[in-house]
VOTORTOR-160795 format. One record per residue (C-alpha): residue number from 1; residue in one letter; chain; x, y, z. Coordinates in nm, 2 decimals. Example, Ala and Ser with C-alpha at 12.3 -4.5 7.8 and 13.67 -1.06 7.14 Angstrom:
resi resn chain c1 c2 c3
1 A A 1.23 -0.45 0.78;
2 S A 1.37 -0.11 0.71;
***
This chain:
resi resn chain c1 c2 c3
1 X A 0.00 0.00 0.00;
2 X A 0.14 0.34 -0.10;
3 X A 0.16 0.59 0.19;
4 X A 0.20 0.97 0.16;
5 X A 0.52 1.16 0.23;
6 X A 0.52 1.31 0.57;
7 X A 0.88 1.45 0.59;
8 X A 1.01 1.70 0.34;
9 X A 1.39 1.77 0.34;
10 X A 1.45 2.11 0.18;
11 X A 1.80 2.19 0.07;
12 X A 1.80 2.57 0.14;
13 X A 2.17 2.61 0.05;
14 X A 2.39 2.38 -0.16;
15 X A 2.73 2.48 -0.02;
16 X A 2.90 2.46 0.31;
17 X A 3.15 2.67 0.51;
18 X A 3.32 2.36 0.64;
19 X A 3.52 2.09 0.45;
20 X A 3.44 1.77 0.65;
21 X A 3.63 1.47 0.51;
22 X A 3.34 1.23 0.58;
23 X A 3.06 1.44 0.42;
24 X A 2.84 1.23 0.19;
25 X A 2.72 1.54 0.00;
26 X A 3.06 1.66 -0.12;
27 X A 3.31 1.39 -0.06;
28 X A 3.14 1.08 -0.20;
29 X A 3.02 0.94 -0.54;
30 X A 2.75 1.19 -0.64;
31 X A 2.90 1.53 -0.74;
32 X A 2.59 1.69 -0.90;
33 X A 2.59 1.95 -0.63;
34 X A 2.85 2.13 -0.84;
35 X A 2.60 2.21 -1.11;
36 X A 2.31 2.31 -0.88;
37 X A 2.24 2.67 -0.76;
38 X A 2.42 2.77 -0.44;
39 X A 2.09 2.86 -0.27;
40 X A 1.72 2.78 -0.33;
41 X A 1.56 3.07 -0.51;
42 X A 1.24 3.23 -0.35;
43 X A 1.02 3.11 -0.64;
44 X A 1.15 2.75 -0.59;
45 X A 1.08 2.77 -0.21;
46 X A 0.73 2.90 -0.29;
47 X A 0.66 2.63 -0.54;
48 X A 0.79 2.37 -0.30;
49 X A 0.55 2.50 -0.03;
50 X A 0.26 2.48 -0.28;
51 X A 0.35 2.12 -0.36;
52 X A 0.37 2.02 0.01;
53 X A 0.03 2.18 0.07;
54 X A -0.12 2.01 -0.23;
55 X A 0.02 1.67 -0.11;
56 X A -0.12 1.73 0.24;
57 X A -0.47 1.82 0.10;
58 X A -0.48 1.52 -0.13;
59 X A -0.40 1.28 0.16;
60 X A -0.58 1.46 0.44;
61 X A -0.26 1.51 0.64;
62 X A -0.32 1.72 0.95;
63 X A 0.05 1.82 0.96;
64 X A 0.39 1.75 0.80;
65 X A 0.75 1.76 0.91;
66 X A 1.00 1.99 0.73;
67 X A 1.37 1.96 0.76;
68 X A 1.59 2.26 0.65;
69 X A 1.91 2.11 0.52;
70 X A 2.21 2.17 0.30;
71 X A 2.51 2.20 0.26;
72 X A 2.48 2.44 0.55;
73 X A 2.13 2.58 0.56;
74 X A 2.22 2.88 0.78;
75 X A 2.42 3.02 0.48;
76 X A 2.08 3.09 0.32;
77 X A 2.02 3.36 0.58;
78 X A 1.74 3.46 0.81;
79 X A 1.51 3.60 0.55;
80 X A 1.52 3.29 0.34;
81 X A 1.45 3.07 0.64;
82 X A 1.16 3.29 0.75;
83 X A 1.02 3.29 0.40;
84 X A 1.02 2.92 0.34;
85 X A 0.88 2.83 0.68;
86 X A 0.60 3.09 0.64;
87 X A 0.52 2.97 0.29;
88 X A 0.48 2.61 0.41;
89 X A 0.29 2.70 0.72;
90 X A 0.05 2.91 0.52;
91 X A -0.06 2.59 0.35;
92 X A -0.03 2.32 0.62;
93 X A 0.07 2.30 0.99;
94 X A 0.43 2.20 0.99;
95 X A 0.69 2.09 1.25;
96 X A 1.01 2.24 1.13;
97 X A 1.37 2.15 1.22;
98 X A 1.71 2.25 1.09;
99 X A 2.03 2.05 1.07;
100 X A 2.34 2.27 1.10;
101 X A 2.71 2.24 1.16;
102 X A 2.66 2.51 1.43;
103 X A 2.94 2.74 1.33;
104 X A 2.71 3.02 1.21;
105 X A 2.47 3.00 1.51;
106 X A 2.45 3.34 1.67;
107 X A 2.21 3.53 1.88;
108 X A 2.00 3.63 1.58;
109 X A 1.96 3.28 1.46;
110 X A 1.89 3.15 1.81;
111 X A 1.61 3.41 1.85;
112 X A 1.47 3.33 1.51;
113 X A 1.45 2.96 1.57;
114 X A 1.29 3.02 1.91;
115 X A 1.04 3.26 1.76;
116 X A 0.94 3.02 1.48;
117 X A 0.95 2.71 1.69;
118 X A 1.22 2.55 1.47;
119 X A 1.41 2.26 1.64;
120 X A 1.78 2.28 1.59;
121 X A 2.01 1.98 1.56;
122 X A 2.39 2.04 1.55;
123 X A 2.66 1.81 1.42;
124 X A 2.92 1.74 1.69;
125 X A 3.15 1.43 1.68;
126 X A 3.25 1.42 2.05;
127 X A 3.52 1.61 2.22;
128 X A 3.74 1.87 2.05;
129 X A 4.00 1.63 1.93;
130 X A 3.74 1.39 1.78;
131 X A 3.54 1.66 1.63;
132 X A 3.83 1.85 1.47;
133 X A 3.97 1.53 1.31;
134 X A 3.70 1.55 1.05;
135 X A 3.49 1.87 1.08;
136 X A 3.74 2.13 0.96;
137 X A 3.73 2.47 0.79;
138 X A 3.86 2.50 0.43;
139 X A 4.19 2.62 0.57;
140 X A 4.22 2.29 0.77;
141 X A 4.16 2.45 1.12;
142 X A 3.91 2.28 1.35;
143 X A 3.56 2.40 1.40;
144 X A 3.48 2.27 1.76;
145 X A 3.53 2.60 1.94;
146 X A 3.28 2.78 1.71;
147 X A 3.03 2.49 1.73;
148 X A 3.05 2.49 2.11;
149 X A 2.97 2.87 2.11;
150 X A 2.67 2.80 1.89;
151 X A 2.54 2.52 2.11;
152 X A 2.58 2.73 2.42;
153 X A 2.33 2.98 2.27;
154 X A 2.08 2.69 2.24;
155 X A 2.10 2.56 2.60;
156 X A 1.78 2.61 2.79;
157 X A 1.59 2.71 2.48;
158 X A 1.29 2.52 2.35;
159 X A 1.45 2.52 2.00;
160 X A 1.74 2.30 2.11;
161 X A 1.67 1.96 1.94;
162 X A 1.99 1.77 2.00;
163 X A 2.33 1.66 1.85;
164 X A 2.43 1.45 1.55;
165 X A 2.75 1.24 1.60;
166 X A 2.91 1.04 1.33;
167 X A 3.08 0.74 1.48;
168 X A 3.46 0.71 1.45;
169 X A 3.61 0.38 1.57;
170 X A 3.92 0.57 1.69;
171 X A 3.71 0.75 1.96;
172 X A 3.63 0.58 2.28;
173 X A 3.25 0.53 2.28;
174 X A 3.19 0.60 2.65;
175 X A 3.41 0.91 2.64;
176 X A 3.23 1.03 2.32;
177 X A 2.89 0.99 2.48;
178 X A 3.00 1.17 2.80;
179 X A 3.16 1.45 2.59;
180 X A 2.83 1.50 2.41;
181 X A 2.64 1.48 2.74;
182 X A 2.85 1.78 2.85;
183 X A 2.66 1.99 2.59;
184 X A 2.33 1.91 2.76;
185 X A 2.15 1.78 2.45;
186 X A 1.78 1.67 2.46;
187 X A 1.87 1.40 2.21;
188 X A 2.18 1.24 2.06;
189 X A 2.19 1.07 1.72;
190 X A 2.48 0.83 1.66;
191 X A 2.52 0.80 1.29;
192 X A 2.72 0.54 1.10;
193 X A 2.96 0.68 0.85;
194 X A 2.81 0.62 0.50;
195 X A 2.96 0.35 0.28;
196 X A 2.86 0.04 0.09;
197 X A 3.00 -0.30 -0.03;
198 X A 3.20 -0.13 -0.31;
199 X A 3.33 0.16 -0.09;
200 X A 3.33 0.02 0.27;
201 X A 3.33 0.26 0.56;
202 X A 3.65 0.29 0.77;
203 X A 3.72 -0.03 0.96;
204 X A 3.44 -0.23 0.81;
205 X A 3.60 -0.53 0.65;
206 X A 3.45 -0.84 0.48;
207 X A 3.52 -1.05 0.79;
208 X A 3.17 -1.15 0.90;
209 X A 3.30 -1.24 1.24;
210 X A 3.39 -0.88 1.32;
211 X A 3.15 -0.61 1.43;
212 X A 3.35 -0.30 1.53;
213 X A 3.07 -0.06 1.49;
214 X A 2.83 -0.29 1.67;
215 X A 3.07 -0.32 1.96;
216 X A 3.12 0.06 1.97;
217 X A 2.75 0.12 1.98;
218 X A 2.70 -0.16 2.24;
219 X A 2.95 0.01 2.47;
220 X A 2.78 0.34 2.43;
221 X A 2.44 0.17 2.49;
222 X A 2.56 0.02 2.82;
223 X A 2.68 0.36 2.95;
224 X A 2.35 0.53 2.85;
225 X A 2.12 0.24 2.96;
226 X A 2.30 0.19 3.30;
227 X A 2.27 0.56 3.41;
228 X A 2.07 0.58 3.74;
229 X A 1.84 0.84 3.58;
230 X A 1.77 0.95 3.22;
231 X A 2.05 1.18 3.10;
232 X A 1.93 1.23 2.75;
233 X A 1.77 1.04 2.46;
234 X A 1.98 0.84 2.21;
235 X A 1.77 0.79 1.90;
236 X A 1.91 0.46 1.77;
237 X A 1.88 0.29 2.11;
238 X A 1.53 0.42 2.18;
239 X A 1.42 0.31 1.83;
240 X A 1.56 -0.04 1.87;
241 X A 1.39 -0.08 2.21;
242 X A 1.06 0.03 2.06;
243 X A 1.09 -0.22 1.78;
244 X A 1.21 -0.50 2.00;
245 X A 0.89 -0.45 2.21;
246 X A 0.67 -0.47 1.90;
247 X A 0.64 -0.10 1.82;
248 X A 0.71 0.08 1.49;
249 X A 1.02 0.28 1.42;
250 X A 1.01 0.64 1.32;
251 X A 1.34 0.65 1.13;
252 X A 1.48 0.48 0.82;
253 X A 1.74 0.21 0.89;
254 X A 1.56 0.06 1.19;
255 X A 1.25 -0.16 1.16;
256 X A 1.03 -0.21 0.86;
257 X A 0.83 0.12 0.88;
258 X A 0.79 0.25 0.52;
259 X A 1.00 0.54 0.41;
260 X A 0.80 0.86 0.42;
261 X A 1.07 1.11 0.34;
262 X A 1.15 1.30 0.02;
263 X A 1.41 1.57 -0.07;
264 X A 1.39 1.89 -0.27;
265 X A 1.73 2.02 -0.39;
266 X A 1.82 2.39 -0.44;
267 X A 1.71 2.38 -0.81;
268 X A 1.37 2.22 -0.73;
269 X A 1.46 1.87 -0.84;
270 X A 1.31 1.60 -0.62;
271 X A 1.53 1.33 -0.48;
272 X A 1.45 1.01 -0.30;
273 X A 1.71 1.05 -0.03;
274 X A 2.02 1.26 -0.02;
275 X A 2.21 0.98 0.16;
276 X A 2.20 0.78 -0.17;
277 X A 2.46 1.03 -0.29;
278 X A 2.71 0.80 -0.11;
279 X A 2.64 0.51 -0.36;
280 X A 2.67 0.65 -0.71;
281 X A 2.60 0.96 -0.91;
282 X A 2.22 0.99 -0.96;
283 X A 2.13 0.72 -0.72;
284 X A 1.87 0.93 -0.55;
285 X A 1.73 1.09 -0.87;
286 X A 1.36 1.08 -0.95;
287 X A 1.38 1.28 -1.27;
288 X A 1.11 1.50 -1.14;
289 X A 1.09 1.87 -1.04;
290 X A 0.86 2.06 -0.81;
291 X A 0.79 2.31 -1.09;
292 X A 0.64 2.04 -1.31;
293 X A 0.55 1.74 -1.09;
294 X A 0.35 1.67 -0.78;
295 X A 0.47 1.46 -0.49;
296 X A 0.20 1.21 -0.58;
297 X A 0.39 1.15 -0.91;
298 X A 0.70 1.08 -0.70;
299 X A 0.51 0.82 -0.49;
300 X A 0.43 0.63 -0.81;
301 X A 0.80 0.56 -0.89;
302 X A 0.92 0.20 -0.85;
303 X A 1.21 0.32 -0.63;
304 X A 0.97 0.48 -0.38;
305 X A 0.75 0.18 -0.38;
306 X A 1.05 -0.04 -0.30;
307 X A 1.14 0.19 0.00;
308 X A 0.78 0.15 0.13;
309 X A 0.76 -0.23 0.07;
310 X A 0.87 -0.34 0.41;
311 X A 1.02 -0.69 0.42;
312 X A 0.93 -0.75 0.06;
313 X A 1.18 -0.48 -0.04;
314 X A 1.47 -0.65 0.13;
315 X A 1.71 -0.90 -0.02;
316 X A 1.65 -1.27 0.00;
317 X A 1.93 -1.30 0.25;
318 X A 1.77 -1.04 0.48;
319 X A 1.43 -1.20 0.45;
320 X A 1.57 -1.53 0.58;
321 X A 1.73 -1.36 0.88;
322 X A 1.53 -1.36 1.21;
323 X A 1.64 -1.01 1.29;
324 X A 1.52 -0.84 0.97;
325 X A 1.21 -0.70 1.13;
326 X A 1.43 -0.51 1.38;
327 X A 1.71 -0.39 1.16;
328 X A 1.49 -0.34 0.86;
329 X A 1.79 -0.42 0.64;
330 X A 1.97 -0.10 0.75;
331 X A 1.98 0.21 0.53;
332 X A 1.92 0.15 0.16;
333 X A 2.24 0.34 0.07;
334 X A 2.45 0.09 0.27;
335 X A 2.32 -0.21 0.07;
336 X A 2.47 -0.10 -0.26;
337 X A 2.73 -0.30 -0.46;
338 X A 2.86 -0.17 -0.79;
339 X A 2.71 -0.35 -1.08;
340 X A 2.45 -0.53 -0.86;
341 X A 2.24 -0.25 -0.71;
342 X A 2.08 -0.25 -0.37;
343 X A 1.96 -0.61 -0.34;
344 X A 2.20 -0.70 -0.06;
345 X A 2.21 -0.68 0.32;
346 X A 2.37 -0.37 0.47;
347 X A 2.74 -0.34 0.47;
348 X A 2.69 -0.30 0.85;
349 X A 2.50 -0.63 0.88;
350 X A 2.73 -0.78 1.14;
351 X A 2.73 -0.46 1.34;
352 X A 2.35 -0.43 1.34;
353 X A 2.32 -0.80 1.44;
354 X A 2.57 -0.75 1.73;
355 X A 2.39 -0.44 1.86;
356 X A 2.04 -0.58 1.83;
357 X A 2.14 -0.90 2.02;
358 X A 2.32 -0.70 2.28;
359 X A 2.03 -0.47 2.35;
360 X A 1.78 -0.76 2.34;
361 X A 1.99 -0.95 2.60;
362 X A 2.00 -0.65 2.83;
363 X A 1.63 -0.60 2.81;
364 X A 1.57 -0.98 2.86;
365 X A 1.78 -0.99 3.17;
366 X A 1.61 -0.69 3.32;
367 X A 1.26 -0.82 3.24;
368 X A 1.35 -1.16 3.40;
369 X A 1.47 -0.98 3.71;
370 X A 1.15 -0.79 3.74;
371 X A 0.94 -1.10 3.71;
***
């Protein structure tokens, strides 16, 4: 059954003021960003808002989620952010969030996000040493000090959404979690670095007996789960717990919930998922544009139907695995192999299995103790 899109990722600005070496937008296979406009023009923003409103009316959606993204979306400026948020909300109630590297956060932006009720998530990879290993400025200098100043402006505000942390196996998981905790985030997202079978992520080998990312996340889970009181949310752990108890996941890459997200680039072209840029050039392309196509036309594409097919959209190997209803096969981008497509388990399959089994064992022991 086809389901409507509920999350719209808008690429407000197609460039970035940092030069992070693990960025899937600029450093991986898809380089089409070079030919796109630097920023989304007001008329494209207006047309996108019209299409979102049209989609919401067609499907009777009471509200939608809008994510302001990039590049670095704050490069678009306050006026552009205010315009696109207002244009969408004129047509449908919308929960709006922004994902930023944090270096441009200042008092004006903090006040704007508070005023408009925009939730802000900031990319921080741990302590200063861990963060500055990857998230550098074009001149090679680290960005941690600037990011910390930006995050400090969010503390105590309703607009503070949380932190995004890309896992680096060189960083101690417990120390990384505690360093992030020092920034008082309402939520932490631990993200696996993007890669696939043809371009594996760092430290991910073909050895099925090793699960370095699973072990890293399991150690972080134990620290988070064992705290005497709730310190913060960790999205991947909370989603896994929900699915293990029979609930539905709200994010791609965990569970079998259908993909309900779509991306609009700065030039108005519609993409399935920007993360697919890590696979090959054009992997996320739909061939459609907000100026000439509706989001319902995007829903009709075979690629979108595959992302909404649940277990039927997984490889035969995944379907035979008892854990597939929990891991959901992982992110689609991580299943790619050159010349063979996406009909494979995730390149992180051993890691996902390790983490799921670890979390399930902890929950099972605690439930047994309660009984």
